[in-house]
All heavy atoms as TSV, in Angstrom:
chain	resi	resn	atom	element	x	y	z
A	1	MET	N	N	233.137	66.057	155.689
A	1	MET	CA	C	232.291	66.191	154.562
A	1	MET	C	C	231.947	67.640	154.345
A	1	MET	O	O	231.583	68.356	155.283
A	1	MET	CB	C	230.960	65.411	154.770
A	1	MET	CG	C	230.135	65.425	153.597
A	1	MET	SD	S	230.524	64.036	152.530
A	1	MET	CE	C	229.049	63.309	152.184
A	2	ILE	N	N	232.026	68.032	153.163
A	2	ILE	CA	C	231.755	69.422	152.765
A	2	ILE	C	C	230.322	69.587	152.324
A	2	ILE	O	O	229.811	68.682	151.633
A	2	ILE	CB	C	232.686	69.850	151.592
A	2	ILE	CG1	C	234.178	69.814	152.059
A	2	ILE	CG2	C	232.316	71.285	151.025
A	2	ILE	CD1	C	235.094	69.901	150.839
A	3	GLY	N	N	229.684	70.656	152.727
A	3	GLY	CA	C	228.314	70.976	152.430
A	3	GLY	C	C	228.226	72.302	151.775
A	3	GLY	O	O	229.033	73.207	152.001
A	4	LYS	N	N	227.128	72.603	151.066
A	4	LYS	CA	C	227.012	73.887	150.310
A	4	LYS	C	C	226.854	75.051	151.278
A	4	LYS	O	O	227.043	76.217	151.003
A	4	LYS	CB	C	225.991	73.787	149.331
A	4	LYS	CG	C	224.539	73.632	149.872
A	4	LYS	CD	C	223.485	73.550	148.781
A	4	LYS	CE	C	222.142	73.353	149.415
A	4	LYS	NZ	N	221.041	73.500	148.431
A	5	ASP	N	N	226.550	74.777	152.558
A	5	ASP	CA	C	226.300	75.835	153.551
A	5	ASP	C	C	227.599	76.212	154.281
A	5	ASP	O	O	227.586	77.048	155.125
A	5	ASP	CB	C	225.173	75.399	154.533
A	5	ASP	CG	C	223.885	75.292	153.812
A	5	ASP	OD1	O	223.581	76.071	152.904
A	5	ASP	OD2	O	223.028	74.399	154.326
A	6	MET	N	N	228.667	75.492	153.995
A	6	MET	CA	C	229.976	75.710	154.628
A	6	MET	C	C	230.496	77.085	154.185
A	6	MET	O	O	230.425	77.358	152.969
A	6	MET	CB	C	230.960	74.537	154.315
A	6	MET	CG	C	232.283	74.740	154.984
A	6	MET	SD	S	233.396	73.404	154.512
A	6	MET	CE	C	233.227	72.296	155.932
A	7	LEU	N	N	231.057	77.873	154.982
A	7	LEU	CA	C	231.727	79.124	154.605
A	7	LEU	C	C	232.982	78.765	153.827
A	7	LEU	O	O	233.707	77.870	154.133
A	7	LEU	CB	C	231.982	79.966	155.861
A	7	LEU	CG	C	230.895	80.477	156.708
A	7	LEU	CD1	C	231.385	81.181	157.923
A	7	LEU	CD2	C	230.089	81.294	155.836
A	8	ILE	N	N	233.228	79.661	152.846
A	8	ILE	CA	C	234.487	79.552	152.082
A	8	ILE	C	C	235.722	79.485	153.036
A	8	ILE	O	O	236.639	78.681	152.938
A	8	ILE	CB	C	234.556	80.568	150.975
A	8	ILE	CG1	C	233.556	80.474	149.977
A	8	ILE	CG2	C	236.031	80.657	150.391
A	8	ILE	CD1	C	233.659	79.347	149.003
A	9	SER	N	N	235.700	80.410	153.950
A	9	SER	CA	C	236.830	80.529	154.906
A	9	SER	C	C	237.050	79.228	155.705
A	9	SER	O	O	238.126	78.820	155.896
A	9	SER	CB	C	236.684	81.741	155.832
A	9	SER	OG	O	235.420	81.602	156.586
A	10	GLU	N	N	235.964	78.663	156.087
A	10	GLU	CA	C	236.018	77.418	156.846
A	10	GLU	C	C	236.536	76.243	156.026
A	10	GLU	O	O	237.293	75.453	156.412
A	10	GLU	CB	C	234.562	77.065	157.345
A	10	GLU	CG	C	234.527	75.762	158.221
A	10	GLU	CD	C	233.051	75.433	158.633
A	10	GLU	OE1	O	232.128	76.184	158.269
A	10	GLU	OE2	O	232.953	74.396	159.285
A	11	LEU	N	N	236.070	76.331	154.700
A	11	LEU	CA	C	236.485	75.215	153.740
A	11	LEU	C	C	238.002	75.326	153.596
A	11	LEU	O	O	238.662	74.203	153.723
A	11	LEU	CB	C	235.794	75.372	152.445
A	11	LEU	CG	C	236.285	74.632	151.281
A	11	LEU	CD1	C	235.977	73.127	151.503
A	11	LEU	CD2	C	235.654	75.051	149.963
A	12	ILE	N	N	238.519	76.529	153.325
A	12	ILE	CA	C	239.951	76.673	153.066
A	12	ILE	C	C	240.715	76.379	154.258
A	12	ILE	O	O	241.873	75.796	154.269
A	12	ILE	CB	C	240.259	78.095	152.519
A	12	ILE	CG1	C	239.477	78.326	151.218
A	12	ILE	CG2	C	241.759	78.353	152.327
A	12	ILE	CD1	C	239.756	77.388	150.099
A	13	GLU	N	N	240.218	76.789	155.455
A	13	GLU	CA	C	240.943	76.431	156.747
A	13	GLU	C	C	241.065	74.972	157.040
A	13	GLU	O	O	241.993	74.516	157.391
A	13	GLU	CB	C	240.273	77.239	157.833
A	13	GLU	CG	C	240.992	77.123	159.093
A	13	GLU	CD	C	240.296	77.982	160.205
A	13	GLU	OE1	O	240.114	79.128	159.968
A	13	GLU	OE2	O	240.007	77.369	161.351
A	14	THR	N	N	240.002	74.276	156.705
A	14	THR	CA	C	239.884	72.836	156.972
A	14	THR	C	C	240.555	71.960	155.921
A	14	THR	O	O	241.199	71.050	156.243
A	14	THR	CB	C	238.407	72.416	157.143
A	14	THR	OG1	O	237.800	73.292	158.095
A	14	THR	CG2	C	238.349	70.973	157.696
A	15	TYR	N	N	240.379	72.389	154.707
A	15	TYR	CA	C	240.817	71.607	153.526
A	15	TYR	C	C	241.624	72.518	152.609
A	15	TYR	O	O	241.125	73.139	151.701
A	15	TYR	CB	C	239.715	70.996	152.819
A	15	TYR	CG	C	238.772	70.162	153.587
A	15	TYR	CD1	C	237.481	70.595	153.948
A	15	TYR	CD2	C	239.099	68.915	153.882
A	15	TYR	CE1	C	236.613	69.856	154.760
A	15	TYR	CE2	C	238.308	68.037	154.763
A	15	TYR	CZ	C	237.075	68.607	155.073
A	15	TYR	OH	O	236.154	67.794	155.833
A	16	GLU	N	N	242.966	72.888	152.887
A	16	GLU	CA	C	243.654	73.701	152.082
A	16	GLU	C	C	243.780	73.289	150.606
A	16	GLU	O	O	243.792	74.155	149.759
A	16	GLU	CB	C	245.120	73.807	152.640
A	16	GLU	CG	C	245.323	74.439	153.905
A	16	GLU	CD	C	246.743	74.480	154.449
A	16	GLU	OE1	O	247.616	74.245	153.645
A	16	GLU	OE2	O	246.951	74.824	155.603
A	17	GLU	N	N	243.716	72.034	150.473
A	17	GLU	CA	C	243.708	71.557	149.075
A	17	GLU	C	C	242.497	71.839	148.236
A	17	GLU	O	O	242.505	71.608	146.915
A	17	GLU	CB	C	244.037	70.032	149.009
A	17	GLU	CG	C	242.880	69.125	149.590
A	17	GLU	CD	C	243.012	68.969	151.115
A	17	GLU	OE1	O	243.656	69.759	151.811
A	17	GLU	OE2	O	242.357	68.038	151.576
A	18	ALA	N	N	241.483	72.449	148.828
A	18	ALA	CA	C	240.262	72.843	148.078
A	18	ALA	C	C	240.399	74.099	147.340
A	18	ALA	O	O	239.817	74.339	146.302
A	18	ALA	CB	C	239.093	72.965	149.091
A	19	ALA	N	N	241.350	74.973	147.723
A	19	ALA	CA	C	241.607	76.293	147.076
A	19	ALA	C	C	241.946	76.150	145.608
A	19	ALA	O	O	241.301	76.754	144.734
A	19	ALA	CB	C	242.704	77.025	147.792
A	20	PRO	N	N	242.862	75.266	145.151
A	20	PRO	CA	C	243.083	75.088	143.733
A	20	PRO	C	C	241.887	74.571	142.943
A	20	PRO	O	O	241.581	75.010	141.774
A	20	PRO	CB	C	244.268	74.088	143.657
A	20	PRO	CG	C	244.905	74.115	145.045
A	20	PRO	CD	C	243.779	74.458	145.933
A	21	LEU	N	N	241.054	73.718	143.642
A	21	LEU	CA	C	239.869	73.168	142.932
A	21	LEU	C	C	238.840	74.370	142.779
A	21	LEU	O	O	238.153	74.378	141.708
A	21	LEU	CB	C	239.192	72.139	143.773
A	21	LEU	CG	C	239.984	70.750	143.944
A	21	LEU	CD1	C	239.346	69.888	144.909
A	21	LEU	CD2	C	240.205	70.236	142.579
A	22	LEU	N	N	238.757	75.205	143.767
A	22	LEU	CA	C	237.862	76.420	143.528
A	22	LEU	C	C	238.317	77.275	142.424
A	22	LEU	O	O	237.552	77.767	141.648
A	22	LEU	CB	C	237.663	77.161	144.861
A	22	LEU	CG	C	237.026	76.459	145.987
A	22	LEU	CD1	C	237.113	77.263	147.285
A	22	LEU	CD2	C	235.673	76.040	145.660
A	23	ALA	N	N	239.614	77.502	142.321
A	23	ALA	CA	C	240.177	78.276	141.316
A	23	ALA	C	C	239.935	77.664	139.964
A	23	ALA	O	O	239.652	78.406	138.950
A	23	ALA	CB	C	241.635	78.535	141.544
A	24	GLN	N	N	240.199	76.441	139.837
A	24	GLN	CA	C	239.865	75.660	138.587
A	24	GLN	C	C	238.372	75.840	138.155
A	24	GLN	O	O	238.200	75.846	136.922
A	24	GLN	CB	C	240.236	74.227	138.726
A	24	GLN	CG	C	241.688	73.975	138.788
A	24	GLN	CD	C	242.022	72.441	139.045
A	24	GLN	OE1	O	241.125	71.646	139.168
A	24	GLN	NE2	N	243.340	72.126	139.199
A	25	ALA	N	N	237.495	75.910	139.051
A	25	ALA	CA	C	236.135	76.061	138.813
A	25	ALA	C	C	235.780	77.498	138.373
A	25	ALA	O	O	234.584	77.673	137.942
A	25	ALA	CB	C	235.219	75.624	140.023
A	26	GLY	N	N	236.631	78.414	138.486
A	26	GLY	CA	C	236.399	79.752	138.038
A	26	GLY	C	C	236.253	80.806	139.234
A	26	GLY	O	O	235.861	81.882	139.131
A	27	MET	N	N	236.443	80.283	140.476
A	27	MET	CA	C	236.297	81.073	141.629
A	27	MET	C	C	237.706	81.536	142.097
A	27	MET	O	O	238.329	80.960	143.009
A	27	MET	CB	C	235.686	80.294	142.817
A	27	MET	CG	C	234.211	79.880	142.343
A	27	MET	SD	S	233.421	78.717	143.529
A	27	MET	CE	C	233.345	79.715	145.015
A	28	HIS	N	N	238.216	82.608	141.459
A	28	HIS	CA	C	239.569	83.033	141.601
A	28	HIS	C	C	239.723	84.100	142.782
A	28	HIS	O	O	240.904	84.448	143.070
A	28	HIS	CB	C	240.114	83.708	140.327
A	28	HIS	CG	C	240.134	82.695	139.171
A	28	HIS	ND1	N	240.972	81.705	139.053
A	28	HIS	CD2	C	239.299	82.623	138.078
A	28	HIS	CE1	C	240.777	81.011	137.991
A	28	HIS	NE2	N	239.715	81.433	137.379
A	29	CYS	N	N	238.669	84.416	143.348
A	29	CYS	CA	C	238.661	85.519	144.417
A	29	CYS	C	C	238.613	84.877	145.804
A	29	CYS	O	O	238.087	85.361	146.735
A	29	CYS	CB	C	237.569	86.495	144.224
A	29	CYS	SG	S	235.920	85.782	144.289
A	30	ILE	N	N	239.276	83.701	145.959
A	30	ILE	CA	C	239.263	82.933	147.274
A	30	ILE	C	C	239.717	83.832	148.437
A	30	ILE	O	O	239.180	83.835	149.473
A	30	ILE	CB	C	240.115	81.654	147.154
A	30	ILE	CG1	C	239.668	80.834	145.958
A	30	ILE	CG2	C	240.128	80.917	148.508
A	30	ILE	CD1	C	238.177	80.416	145.997
A	31	GLY	N	N	240.703	84.671	148.153
A	31	GLY	CA	C	241.338	85.499	149.193
A	31	GLY	C	C	240.647	86.769	149.410
A	31	GLY	O	O	240.989	87.586	150.304
A	32	CYS	N	N	239.612	87.106	148.638
A	32	CYS	CA	C	238.935	88.469	148.834
A	32	CYS	C	C	238.184	88.528	150.046
A	32	CYS	O	O	237.747	87.473	150.615
A	32	CYS	CB	C	238.119	88.804	147.525
A	32	CYS	SG	S	236.558	87.929	147.449
A	33	VAL	N	N	237.910	89.694	150.550
A	33	VAL	CA	C	237.305	89.880	151.844
A	33	VAL	C	C	235.910	89.186	151.949
A	33	VAL	O	O	235.566	88.614	152.952
A	33	VAL	CB	C	237.249	91.362	152.213
A	33	VAL	CG1	C	236.451	91.672	153.493
A	33	VAL	CG2	C	238.583	92.019	152.217
A	34	SER	N	N	235.135	89.433	150.895
A	34	SER	CA	C	233.696	88.894	150.949
A	34	SER	C	C	233.660	87.409	150.882
A	34	SER	O	O	232.707	86.770	151.407
A	34	SER	CB	C	232.809	89.562	149.774
A	34	SER	OG	O	233.353	89.137	148.593
A	35	ALA	N	N	234.667	86.787	150.257
A	35	ALA	CA	C	234.670	85.342	150.171
A	35	ALA	C	C	234.682	84.553	151.469
A	35	ALA	O	O	234.072	83.556	151.606
A	35	ALA	CB	C	235.831	84.840	149.305
A	36	GLY	N	N	235.324	85.185	152.493
A	36	GLY	CA	C	235.386	84.561	153.859
A	36	GLY	C	C	234.044	84.371	154.411
A	36	GLY	O	O	233.869	83.413	155.246
A	37	GLY	N	N	233.179	85.313	154.165
A	37	GLY	CA	C	231.856	85.323	154.850
A	37	GLY	C	C	230.742	84.608	154.019
A	37	GLY	O	O	229.555	84.570	154.424
A	38	GLU	N	N	231.086	84.239	152.777
A	38	GLU	CA	C	230.175	83.593	151.910
A	38	GLU	C	C	230.139	82.063	152.098
A	38	GLU	O	O	231.143	81.517	152.364
A	38	GLU	CB	C	230.448	83.839	150.539
A	38	GLU	CG	C	230.186	85.410	150.040
A	38	GLU	CD	C	230.471	85.531	148.643
A	38	GLU	OE1	O	231.408	85.007	148.055
A	38	GLU	OE2	O	229.588	86.278	147.971
A	39	THR	N	N	229.019	81.527	151.846
A	39	THR	CA	C	228.903	80.103	151.857
A	39	THR	C	C	229.427	79.559	150.509
A	39	THR	O	O	229.440	80.397	149.509
A	39	THR	CB	C	227.425	79.555	152.016
A	39	THR	OG1	O	226.715	79.995	150.972
A	39	THR	CG2	C	226.966	80.000	153.384
A	40	ILE	N	N	229.668	78.293	150.385
A	40	ILE	CA	C	230.067	77.758	149.067
A	40	ILE	C	C	228.861	77.995	148.064
A	40	ILE	O	O	229.133	78.305	146.937
A	40	ILE	CB	C	230.385	76.188	149.248
A	40	ILE	CG1	C	231.547	76.035	150.068
A	40	ILE	CG2	C	230.548	75.558	147.838
A	40	ILE	CD1	C	231.848	74.551	150.442
A	41	GLU	N	N	227.717	77.809	148.478
A	41	GLU	CA	C	226.674	77.961	147.653
A	41	GLU	C	C	226.475	79.401	147.132
A	41	GLU	O	O	226.311	79.694	145.954
A	41	GLU	CB	C	225.275	77.578	148.279
A	41	GLU	CG	C	224.057	77.794	147.427
A	41	GLU	CD	C	222.767	77.308	148.096
A	41	GLU	OE1	O	222.573	77.529	149.356
A	41	GLU	OE2	O	221.920	76.690	147.421
A	42	GLU	N	N	226.526	80.386	148.026
A	42	GLU	CA	C	226.495	81.742	147.652
A	42	GLU	C	C	227.596	82.216	146.593
A	42	GLU	O	O	227.298	82.737	145.594
A	42	GLU	CB	C	226.648	82.748	148.885
A	42	GLU	CG	C	225.439	82.608	149.782
A	42	GLU	CD	C	225.694	83.275	151.151
A	42	GLU	OE1	O	226.874	83.361	151.584
A	42	GLU	OE2	O	224.682	83.631	151.696
A	43	ALA	N	N	228.865	81.698	146.959
A	43	ALA	CA	C	229.941	82.020	146.050
A	43	ALA	C	C	229.798	81.395	144.607
A	43	ALA	O	O	230.090	82.024	143.588
A	43	ALA	CB	C	231.236	81.621	146.782
A	44	ALA	N	N	229.390	80.178	144.682
A	44	ALA	CA	C	229.253	79.399	143.473
A	44	ALA	C	C	228.179	79.988	142.555
A	44	ALA	O	O	228.378	80.396	141.405
A	44	ALA	CB	C	228.799	78.047	143.717
A	45	LEU	N	N	226.998	80.375	143.150
A	45	LEU	CA	C	225.990	81.154	142.383
A	45	LEU	C	C	226.405	82.409	141.852
A	45	LEU	O	O	225.972	82.809	140.723
A	45	LEU	CB	C	224.689	81.181	143.274
A	45	LEU	CG	C	224.036	79.835	143.634
A	45	LEU	CD1	C	222.935	80.088	144.591
A	45	LEU	CD2	C	223.502	79.199	142.349
A	46	GLU	N	N	227.193	83.138	142.603
A	46	GLU	CA	C	227.678	84.435	142.208
A	46	GLU	C	C	228.580	84.277	141.025
A	46	GLU	O	O	228.723	85.203	140.171
A	46	GLU	CB	C	228.417	85.097	143.352
A	46	GLU	CG	C	228.819	86.575	143.175
A	46	GLU	CD	C	229.399	87.157	144.317
A	46	GLU	OE1	O	228.721	87.117	145.437
A	46	GLU	OE2	O	230.431	87.733	144.277
A	47	HIS	N	N	229.277	83.177	140.834
A	47	HIS	CA	C	230.211	82.904	139.734
A	47	HIS	C	C	229.536	82.118	138.669
A	47	HIS	O	O	230.193	81.653	137.737
A	47	HIS	CB	C	231.412	82.215	140.242
A	47	HIS	CG	C	232.343	83.146	141.075
A	47	HIS	ND1	N	232.174	83.346	142.406
A	47	HIS	CD2	C	233.350	83.952	140.619
A	47	HIS	CE1	C	233.107	84.266	142.758
A	47	HIS	NE2	N	233.696	84.598	141.713
A	48	GLY	N	N	228.221	81.862	138.706
A	48	GLY	CA	C	227.588	81.085	137.698
A	48	GLY	C	C	227.822	79.607	137.736
A	48	GLY	O	O	227.843	78.893	136.732
A	49	ILE	N	N	228.196	79.038	138.907
A	49	ILE	CA	C	228.538	77.667	139.034
A	49	ILE	C	C	227.469	76.899	139.793
A	49	ILE	O	O	226.987	77.467	140.794
A	49	ILE	CB	C	229.961	77.578	139.796
A	49	ILE	CG1	C	231.051	78.275	139.064
A	49	ILE	CG2	C	230.220	76.082	140.072
A	49	ILE	CD1	C	232.290	78.459	139.851
A	50	ASP	N	N	227.210	75.725	139.413
A	50	ASP	CA	C	226.153	74.854	140.160
A	50	ASP	C	C	226.710	74.502	141.463
A	50	ASP	O	O	227.734	73.764	141.560
A	50	ASP	CB	C	225.742	73.646	139.295
A	50	ASP	CG	C	224.693	72.865	139.943
A	50	ASP	OD1	O	224.640	72.759	141.213
A	50	ASP	OD2	O	224.008	72.213	139.206
A	51	PRO	N	N	226.250	74.968	142.636
A	51	PRO	CA	C	226.794	74.643	143.879
A	51	PRO	C	C	226.682	73.175	144.317
A	51	PRO	O	O	227.775	72.629	144.900
A	51	PRO	CB	C	225.982	75.461	144.898
A	51	PRO	CG	C	224.694	75.857	144.218
A	51	PRO	CD	C	225.018	75.820	142.745
A	52	VAL	N	N	225.742	72.407	143.830
A	52	VAL	CA	C	225.585	71.021	144.138
A	52	VAL	C	C	226.776	70.268	143.456
A	52	VAL	O	O	227.435	69.416	144.024
A	52	VAL	CB	C	224.189	70.561	143.691
A	52	VAL	CG1	C	224.214	69.016	143.909
A	52	VAL	CG2	C	223.126	71.160	144.579
A	53	LEU	N	N	226.979	70.572	142.200
A	53	LEU	CA	C	228.051	69.866	141.405
A	53	LEU	C	C	229.395	70.248	142.018
A	53	LEU	O	O	230.284	69.378	142.108
A	53	LEU	CB	C	227.953	70.273	139.934
A	53	LEU	CG	C	226.830	69.761	139.175
A	53	LEU	CD1	C	226.840	70.207	137.730
A	53	LEU	CD2	C	226.768	68.206	139.190
A	54	LEU	N	N	229.573	71.495	142.459
A	54	LEU	CA	C	230.839	71.919	143.002
A	54	LEU	C	C	231.178	71.173	144.299
A	54	LEU	O	O	232.269	70.659	144.521
A	54	LEU	CB	C	230.905	73.483	143.250
A	54	LEU	CG	C	232.133	74.040	143.937
A	54	LEU	CD1	C	233.405	73.731	143.050
A	54	LEU	CD2	C	231.991	75.456	144.192
A	55	VAL	N	N	230.159	71.103	145.144
A	55	VAL	CA	C	230.308	70.344	146.432
A	55	VAL	C	C	230.599	68.847	146.166
A	55	VAL	O	O	231.402	68.325	146.776
A	55	VAL	CB	C	229.018	70.491	147.231
A	55	VAL	CG1	C	229.043	69.581	148.502
A	55	VAL	CG2	C	228.989	71.950	147.822
A	56	ARG	N	N	229.962	68.238	145.196
A	56	ARG	CA	C	230.289	66.858	144.757
A	56	ARG	C	C	231.599	66.696	144.406
A	56	ARG	O	O	232.415	65.803	144.803
A	56	ARG	CB	C	229.349	66.423	143.674
A	56	ARG	CG	C	227.933	66.121	144.166
A	56	ARG	CD	C	227.063	65.514	143.040
A	56	ARG	NE	N	225.745	65.421	143.458
A	56	ARG	CZ	C	224.645	65.296	142.599
A	56	ARG	NH1	N	224.954	65.231	141.323
A	56	ARG	NH2	N	223.454	65.147	143.064
A	57	LYS	N	N	232.116	67.694	143.554
A	57	LYS	CA	C	233.537	67.555	143.114
A	57	LYS	C	C	234.523	67.795	144.219
A	57	LYS	O	O	235.537	66.986	144.265
A	57	LYS	CB	C	233.746	68.704	142.111
A	57	LYS	CG	C	235.151	68.752	141.470
A	57	LYS	CD	C	235.282	69.840	140.468
A	57	LYS	CE	C	236.711	69.844	139.836
A	57	LYS	NZ	N	236.907	70.822	138.831
A	58	LEU	N	N	234.292	68.663	145.145
A	58	LEU	CA	C	235.089	68.891	146.281
A	58	LEU	C	C	235.167	67.594	147.128
A	58	LEU	O	O	236.268	67.154	147.505
A	58	LEU	CB	C	234.710	70.098	147.112
A	58	LEU	CG	C	234.848	71.406	146.463
A	58	LEU	CD1	C	234.121	72.454	147.275
A	58	LEU	CD2	C	236.338	71.732	146.425
A	59	ASN	N	N	234.014	67.053	147.390
A	59	ASN	CA	C	233.938	65.833	148.288
A	59	ASN	C	C	234.636	64.653	147.608
A	59	ASN	O	O	235.322	63.849	148.279
A	59	ASN	CB	C	232.488	65.497	148.706
A	59	ASN	CG	C	232.058	66.387	149.832
A	59	ASN	OD1	O	232.766	66.504	150.830
A	59	ASN	ND2	N	230.811	66.950	149.694
A	60	LEU	N	N	234.470	64.504	146.295
A	60	LEU	CA	C	235.051	63.323	145.614
A	60	LEU	C	C	236.603	63.452	145.652
A	60	LEU	O	O	237.240	62.501	145.852
A	60	LEU	CB	C	234.559	63.212	144.148
A	60	LEU	CG	C	233.233	62.678	143.963
A	60	LEU	CD1	C	232.743	62.768	142.466
A	60	LEU	CD2	C	233.199	61.186	144.312
A	61	HIS	N	N	237.053	64.771	145.350
A	61	HIS	CA	C	238.507	64.932	145.425
A	61	HIS	C	C	239.063	64.595	146.829
A	61	HIS	O	O	240.086	64.043	146.953
A	61	HIS	CB	C	238.853	66.410	144.996
A	61	HIS	CG	C	240.293	66.688	145.078
A	61	HIS	ND1	N	241.190	66.381	144.137
A	61	HIS	CD2	C	241.022	67.339	146.055
A	61	HIS	CE1	C	242.311	66.677	144.471
A	61	HIS	NE2	N	242.270	67.310	145.586
A	62	LEU	N	N	238.371	65.035	147.835
A	62	LEU	CA	C	238.879	64.836	149.211
A	62	LEU	C	C	238.824	63.345	149.547
A	62	LEU	O	O	239.725	62.862	150.250
A	62	LEU	CB	C	238.006	65.679	150.191
A	62	LEU	CG	C	238.248	67.138	150.178
A	62	LEU	CD1	C	237.224	67.750	151.081
A	62	LEU	CD2	C	239.679	67.474	150.499
A	63	LEU	N	N	237.860	62.622	149.039
A	63	LEU	CA	C	237.812	61.200	149.309
A	63	LEU	C	C	239.091	60.418	148.682
A	63	LEU	O	O	239.522	59.489	149.326
A	63	LEU	CB	C	236.560	60.476	148.672
A	63	LEU	CG	C	235.266	60.659	149.494
A	63	LEU	CD1	C	234.106	60.193	148.716
A	63	LEU	CD2	C	235.462	59.900	150.789
A	64	HIS	N	N	239.499	60.952	147.526
A	64	HIS	CA	C	240.592	60.367	146.842
A	64	HIS	C	C	241.969	60.733	147.446
A	64	HIS	O	O	243.007	60.236	147.068
A	64	HIS	CB	C	240.556	60.557	145.447
A	64	HIS	CG	C	239.413	59.873	144.792
A	64	HIS	ND1	N	239.274	58.551	144.693
A	64	HIS	CD2	C	238.300	60.326	144.224
A	64	HIS	CE1	C	238.161	58.153	144.141
A	64	HIS	NE2	N	237.498	59.268	143.829
A	65	THR	N	N	242.026	61.870	148.215
A	65	THR	CA	C	243.258	62.368	148.836
A	65	THR	C	C	243.518	61.957	150.194
A	65	THR	O	O	244.532	62.198	150.743
A	65	THR	CB	C	243.346	63.924	148.641
A	65	THR	OG1	O	242.271	64.472	149.357
A	65	THR	CG2	C	243.334	64.399	147.250
A	66	ILE	N	N	242.479	61.320	150.824
A	66	ILE	CA	C	242.692	60.955	152.260
A	66	ILE	C	C	243.303	59.628	152.298
A	66	ILE	O	O	243.173	58.753	151.643
A	66	ILE	CB	C	241.252	60.883	152.914
A	66	ILE	CG1	C	240.698	62.274	152.991
A	66	ILE	CG2	C	241.336	60.298	154.356
A	66	ILE	CD1	C	239.215	62.339	153.563
């Protein structure tokens, strides 16, 4: 289960399929240096994205791909 406090680097390492979803949401800097140390919430807020909705979308997608 993904939470808003999860680091972007941890998310991508654990769930590779999350990277395209983040890009679709407008977070195109997944590979940048600062992204690895940011939480999903921090990165989402920095990009003007609601972190709660983003986490819900990620979890729903993962439920349907398992």
